[in-house]
C-alpha positions in Angstrom: -8.8 19.9 9.5 -7.5 17.6 11.6 -7.0 14.1 11.1 -10.0 12.2 12.2 -9.5 9.1 14.9 -11.6 6.3 15.6 -15.3 6.6 16.6 -17.3 4.7 19.0 -19.4 2.6 16.9 -18.7 1.1 13.4 -20.6 3.6 10.9 -19.0 6.5 13.1 -15.4 5.0 12.6 -15.8 4.1 9.2 -17.3 7.8 8.1 -14.8 9.5 10.1 -12.5 8.6 7.7 -13.4 11.4 5.4 -15.5 14.5 8.0 -14.1 17.6 7.6 -12.9 17.2 4.1 -13.2 20.2 1.7 -16.4 20.4 -0.7 -15.7 19.8 -4.0 -17.5 20.7 -7.6 -19.4 18.1 -9.3 -17.8 16.5 -12.3 -20.2 16.3 -15.4 -20.8 13.3 -16.9 -19.5 13.5 -20.2 -18.4 11.3 -22.9 -16.2 8.5 -23.1 -13.4 10.7 -25.1 -13.5 12.8 -21.9 -13.1 10.1 -19.6 -10.7 8.5 -21.3 -8.2 8.9 -24.4 -10.0 6.7 -27.0 -6.4 5.7 -28.3 -4.4 5.0 -25.5 -7.0 2.4 -23.9 -5.4 -1.1 -24.7 -4.6 -3.2 -22.1 -1.6 -4.4 -21.5 -0.9 -8.0 -22.8 0.5 -10.9 -21.2 -1.3 -13.3 -18.3 -0.1 -13.2 -14.1 -0.5 -16.1 -12.5 -2.5 -18.4 -15.2 -5.9 -17.5 -13.9 -7.4 -18.4 -17.1 -7.8 -21.8 -16.2 -9.9 -21.4 -13.1 -13.6 -20.3 -13.7 -14.3 -16.4 -13.3 -16.6 -15.9 -10.1 -19.9 -13.6 -11.1 -20.0 -10.2 -10.8 -21.5 -9.2 -7.2 -23.5 -5.8 -7.0 -23.7 -4.5 -3.1 -25.4 -1.7 -1.8 -28.1 0.9 -3.2 -26.2 4.2 -2.9 -26.4 7.1 -5.7 -22.6 6.7 -6.1 -21.2 3.9 -8.4 -18.2 2.0 -7.3 -16.0 -0.8 -9.2 -13.9 -3.0 -7.4 -11.3 -5.2 -9.3 -10.2 -8.3 -7.4 -8.4 -11.6 -8.7 -11.3 -13.7 -7.0 -10.6 -16.9 -9.1 -7.5 -16.6 -9.1 -5.6 -19.9 -8.1 -2.9 -19.6 -5.1 -2.4 -16.8 -2.7 -3.5 -14.5 -5.4 -6.9 -15.9 -5.3 -7.0 -16.2 -1.8 -5.8 -11.8 -1.2 -8.9 -11.2 -3.3 -11.1 -13.3 -1.5 -9.9 -11.8 2.0 -10.3 -8.0 -0.3 -14.0 -8.9 -0.6 -14.7 -10.3 2.6 -13.3 -7.0 3.8 -15.3 -4.8 1.5 -18.1 -6.6 2.3 -17.9 -5.7 6.3 -17.3 -1.7 5.1 -20.6 -2.0 3.2 -22.5 -3.1 6.1 -21.3 -1.0 8.3 -21.3 2.4 6.1 -21.8 2.0 2.5 -24.7 0.0 1.9 -26.9 3.1 1.1 -24.4 5.5 0.0 -22.4 3.0 -2.5 -23.3 0.5 -5.4 -20.1 -1.4 -5.2 -19.5 -3.9 -7.9 -16.9 -6.4 -7.9 -15.6 -7.9 -11.0 -13.2 -10.7 -11.1 -10.0 -10.0 -12.5 -8.5 -13.8 -12.2 -5.6 -12.7 -11.4 -5.0 -12.0 -15.4 -3.3 -8.4 -16.0 -5.1 -8.3 -19.7 -8.7 -9.2 -18.3 -8.0 -6.2 -14.9 -6.8 -3.5 -18.0 -10.4 -4.0 -19.6 -12.6 -4.3 -16.6 -10.7 -1.2 -15.4 -10.8 0.5 -18.6 -14.6 -0.7 -19.0 -15.2 1.0 -15.4 -13.5 4.3 -15.9 -15.8 4.5 -19.0 -18.9 3.4 -17.8 -19.8 6.0 -15.3 -17.9 5.0 -11.9 -17.1 7.5 -9.6 -14.2 5.4 -8.1 -12.1 2.0 -8.7 -11.0 0.3 -5.8 -8.3 -1.9 -7.5 -6.7 -3.8 -9.2 -4.1 -6.2 -7.7 -2.1 -7.2 -10.3 0.8 -4.1 -10.9 1.0 -4.6 -14.5 -2.7 -3.7 -15.0 -2.3 -0.8 -12.3 0.7 0.5 -14.8 -1.0 0.1 -17.7 -4.3 2.4 -16.1 -1.3 5.2 -14.8 -0.7 5.7 -18.6 -4.2 6.4 -19.7 -5.1 10.3 -20.3 -9.1 12.1 -19.8 -9.7 15.0 -18.7 -12.3 13.6 -16.4 -11.0 9.9 -15.8 -12.3 8.8 -11.8 -9.3 8.3 -9.2 -8.2 4.9 -8.9 -7.2 3.2 -5.8 -4.8 0.6 -6.9 -3.8 -2.5 -5.1 -1.4 -3.2 -6.5 1.7 -4.4 -4.6 4.8 -2.1 -4.9 2.8 0.3 -7.3 4.3 3.8 -7.3 1.2 5.8 -8.0 0.8 8.4 -10.9 -1.7 11.7 -10.8 -5.0 10.1 -10.1 -4.3 6.4 -9.4 -3.2 6.5 -5.8 -1.0 3.8 -4.4 -2.8 1.6 -1.8 -0.6 -0.5 0.0 2.3 0.3 2.3 5.8 0.2 0.0 9.1 -1.5 0.8 10.2 2.1 -0.2 7.9 4.0 2.6 9.0 0.9 4.9 12.6 1.3 4.2 12.6 5.4 4.5 10.4 5.7 8.0 12.9 2.8 9.6 15.9 4.4 8.3 14.6 8.1 9.5 13.7 6.3 12.5 17.3 6.1 13.6 17.9 9.1 12.0 16.0 11.0 14.7 17.4 9.5 17.1 21.0 11.0 15.7 22.5 8.4 13.2 24.0 10.3 10.3 25.5 8.3 8.2 23.6 5.1 6.6 24.1 2.3 4.1 21.5 0.8 1.8 21.8 -2.6 0.5 18.7 -3.3 -2.0 17.7 -6.4 -4.3 18.1 -5.5 -7.8 15.2 -4.8 -9.9 12.4 -2.2 -11.0 12.0 -1.1 -7.2 15.7 -0.6 -6.5 15.6 2.9 -7.8 12.3 3.7 -5.6 13.4 2.5 -2.8 16.9 4.5 -2.8 14.8 7.9 -3.1 12.5 7.8 -0.5 14.8 6.5 1.4 17.6 9.8 0.7 14.4 11.8 0.6 13.3 10.9 4.6 16.8 10.9 5.3 17.6 14.3 4.2 15.3 15.6 6.7 17.0 14.5 10.0 20.1 16.3 8.4 21.0 12.6 7.8 22.9 10.8 4.5 22.8 8.1 2.4 26.8 7.3 1.6 26.1 4.6 -0.9 23.5 2.5 -2.8 24.4 -1.2 -3.2 22.1 -2.7 -5.7 22.7 -6.8 -4.8 21.7 -10.1 -6.8 20.1 -12.9 -5.3 22.3 -15.4 -7.0 25.2 -14.4 -4.4 22.9 -13.7 -1.0 24.6 -10.2 -1.5 27.6 -11.2 0.1 29.7 -9.4 -2.8 27.7 -6.2 -1.8 28.7 -6.3 1.9 32.2 -7.0 0.9 32.0 -4.2 -1.4 30.4 -2.1 1.6 33.3 -2.3 3.5 35.5 -1.1 1.2 33.3 2.0 -0.4 32.0 3.6 3.6 33.7 4.3 6.3 32.0 3.1 9.3 28.2 4.0 9.0 25.8 4.4 11.3 23.7 1.6 9.8 22.9 -0.8 6.9 19.5 -0.8 5.3 18.3 -4.0 3.8 15.6 -3.9 1.4 15.4 -7.6 0.0 12.6 -7.6 -2.1 10.2 -10.5 -2.7 13.3 -12.7 -1.5 14.2 -13.8 2.1 16.5 -11.4 3.6 18.5 -14.0 5.7 21.4 -14.4 3.2 22.4 -10.7 3.4 22.1 -10.4 7.1 24.1 -13.8 7.8 26.8 -11.7 5.2 26.6 -8.5 7.5 26.7 -10.9 10.9 30.6 -12.3 9.1 31.0 -8.7 9.6 29.7 -7.9 13.0 27.1 -6.2 12.3 24.7 -5.3 13.6 26.8 -4.6 16.9 27.5 -1.7 19.2 28.1 0.9 16.3 26.1 0.0 13.6 22.9 -0.7 13.3 20.3 -2.7 10.9 16.8 -1.7 9.2 14.6 -3.7 7.8 11.3 -3.6 5.6 7.7 -4.7 6.0 8.8 -7.3 3.1 10.8 -9.5 6.0 7.3 -9.9 8.0 6.0 -11.5 5.3 8.5 -14.8 6.2 9.2 -16.7 10.0 11.1 -14.6 12.5 14.8 -15.9 11.7 17.0 -15.4 14.7 18.9 -13.0 11.9 16.4 -10.5 11.7 17.1 -10.3 15.8 18.2 -7.0 16.4 17.0 -4.9 13.5 14.5 -2.5 13.3 11.5 -2.1 10.8 8.5 0.6 10.6 5.5 -1.4 9.4 1.4 -1.1 10.3 0.1 -1.2 13.6 -1.7 -4.4 14.2 -3.7 -2.7 16.9 -5.5 -0.7 13.7 -7.2 -3.6 13.1 -9.0 -3.4 16.6 -11.9 -1.7 15.5 -12.8 -4.5 12.2 -10.8 -7.2 13.9 -14.1 -8.8 16.1 -16.7 -8.2 13.7 -14.9 -9.8 10.8 -13.9 -13.2 12.5 -17.6 -13.2 13.7 -18.9 -12.7 10.7 -16.3 -14.9 8.2 -14.5 -16.8 10.7 -10.9 -16.1 10.2 -9.0 -13.6 11.6 -8.6 -9.9 9.1 -5.3 -9.8 7.7 -3.7 -6.2 6.2 -5.4 -7.3 3.1 -8.9 -7.1 4.5 -8.0 -3.9 6.2 -6.6 -2.2 3.0 -9.9 -3.0 1.2 -12.4 -2.5 4.0 -10.5 1.0 4.2 -10.9 2.2 0.6 -14.6 1.2 0.7 -15.2 3.0 4.1 -12.8 5.8 2.3 -15.2 5.8 -0.9 -18.2 5.8 1.5 -17.3 8.1 4.4 -16.7 10.9 1.0 -20.0 10.1 -0.4 -21.9 10.9 2.9 -19.9 13.6 3.2 -19.4 15.5 0.1 -21.9 13.7 -2.5 -21.2 11.0 -5.1 -19.6 13.5 -7.1 -17.4 14.9 -4.6 -14.3 12.5 -5.4 -12.2 15.5 -6.6 -8.5 15.7 -6.2 -8.7 18.4 -3.4 -10.9 16.0 -1.3 -8.1 12.6 -1.8 -5.3 14.4 -1.4 -6.3 16.3 2.2 -2.8 16.7 3.3 -4.3 15.8 6.8 -5.1 12.6 5.8 -7.0 9.4 7.0 -7.4 7.4 9.6 -8.6 3.8 9.0 -7.6 0.0 10.0 -4.3 0.1 8.7 -3.4 3.8 10.5 -3.0 7.2 9.6 -2.3 7.5 5.8 -2.6 10.2 2.8 -2.2 10.0 -0.6 0.1 12.5 -2.2 -0.3 14.4 -6.0 1.8 12.3 -7.5 0.1 9.4 -6.7 2.5 7.9 -3.9 0.8 7.3 -0.4 2.8 8.4 3.0 1.5 6.2 6.1 2.2 6.8 9.2 4.0 4.1 11.2 5.3 3.0 14.8 8.9 2.0 15.0 9.9 -1.6 16.3 12.9 -3.4 17.3 13.1 -7.1 17.0 13.9 -8.9 19.9 13.4 -12.7 20.9 11.4 -13.2 17.6 9.3 -10.5 18.2 8.7 -6.6 17.8 8.8 -4.5 20.4 7.9 -1.0 20.2 10.3 2.3 20.1 8.5 4.9 18.9 4.5 5.1 18.6 2.6 6.2 15.0 2.8 10.0 15.4 -0.8 11.5 15.4 -0.7 13.4 12.2 1.7 14.3 9.1 
């Protein structure tokens, strides 16, 4: 099966996400106990973002298709979380207009940004006949869903940031671990051999280290040392330790998580890094902030903004604001789901189909899901020059 590419019309392009898939056997309806282990469906505790103070938005139902799909979004959450949820809703609505209306019945539920509510809604969707669940965006809820067992649980396409994924619960968003690994691999492909990883302390640090090490090994390069750092000292201590632990590294990877990489980059700059002998590799998380002069010269692998071209103009015309990556993620997951329903049928959402090794192409580029629930993306490789991303190497056409 060849990886699919952009078609000439919106509908053909969206359907192309799921063409040439392997047909799987239909699932039986089964009982609730077959879908989830009844002893494990308690929702995660705690709230995320204090969303309980905002009025919930009404459940929305789109389309008339035979494949029942539930989407969980923080529509009434305060601040950035709610804004993200509403952008994703609009992206989903455009995908339904393009392809999904006759194939899916899409129910959009408001999680209010509350992990407990998201978990409850996910269990409800899973146990009441949804063929696919898209979301949630709340990380604790996605992690909770990943612990649930059940022989006939439908696939979950989780939209939570930095979710690692698990069997049958797929991580949709580009993670910092994947961006760091792809950036390091971009330099390793050019002959760099010895790397250092400076990573913000936290639950994501080990995932970043593992992915970077695995990515480098493909090119015969090595991760000489990983130095976690705390936000308290801005990475200065880790940068000082690096000098005594590693002799002449070829590149330093800075995975700063939610914080700005600027303090670490300032500490590196005081040591003459980047320079002729040592390069710096950043991650997509850097790009969530305004370009800083300290970013100059760093390499980053991230999503190709040009991939949103097929939907960007229509989205702006329809909703009067530009499509961003949140719009694109939501559009792609609804379009993928509709494409599978079109190509395979409403009961065709099997592991074999979703884990197609050739992947799918959408408005976020070429991607595929692994058996462990993680995702892999083909991304272009950039260098930051004069405050802008300059292309170094294009995305690959396949995996």
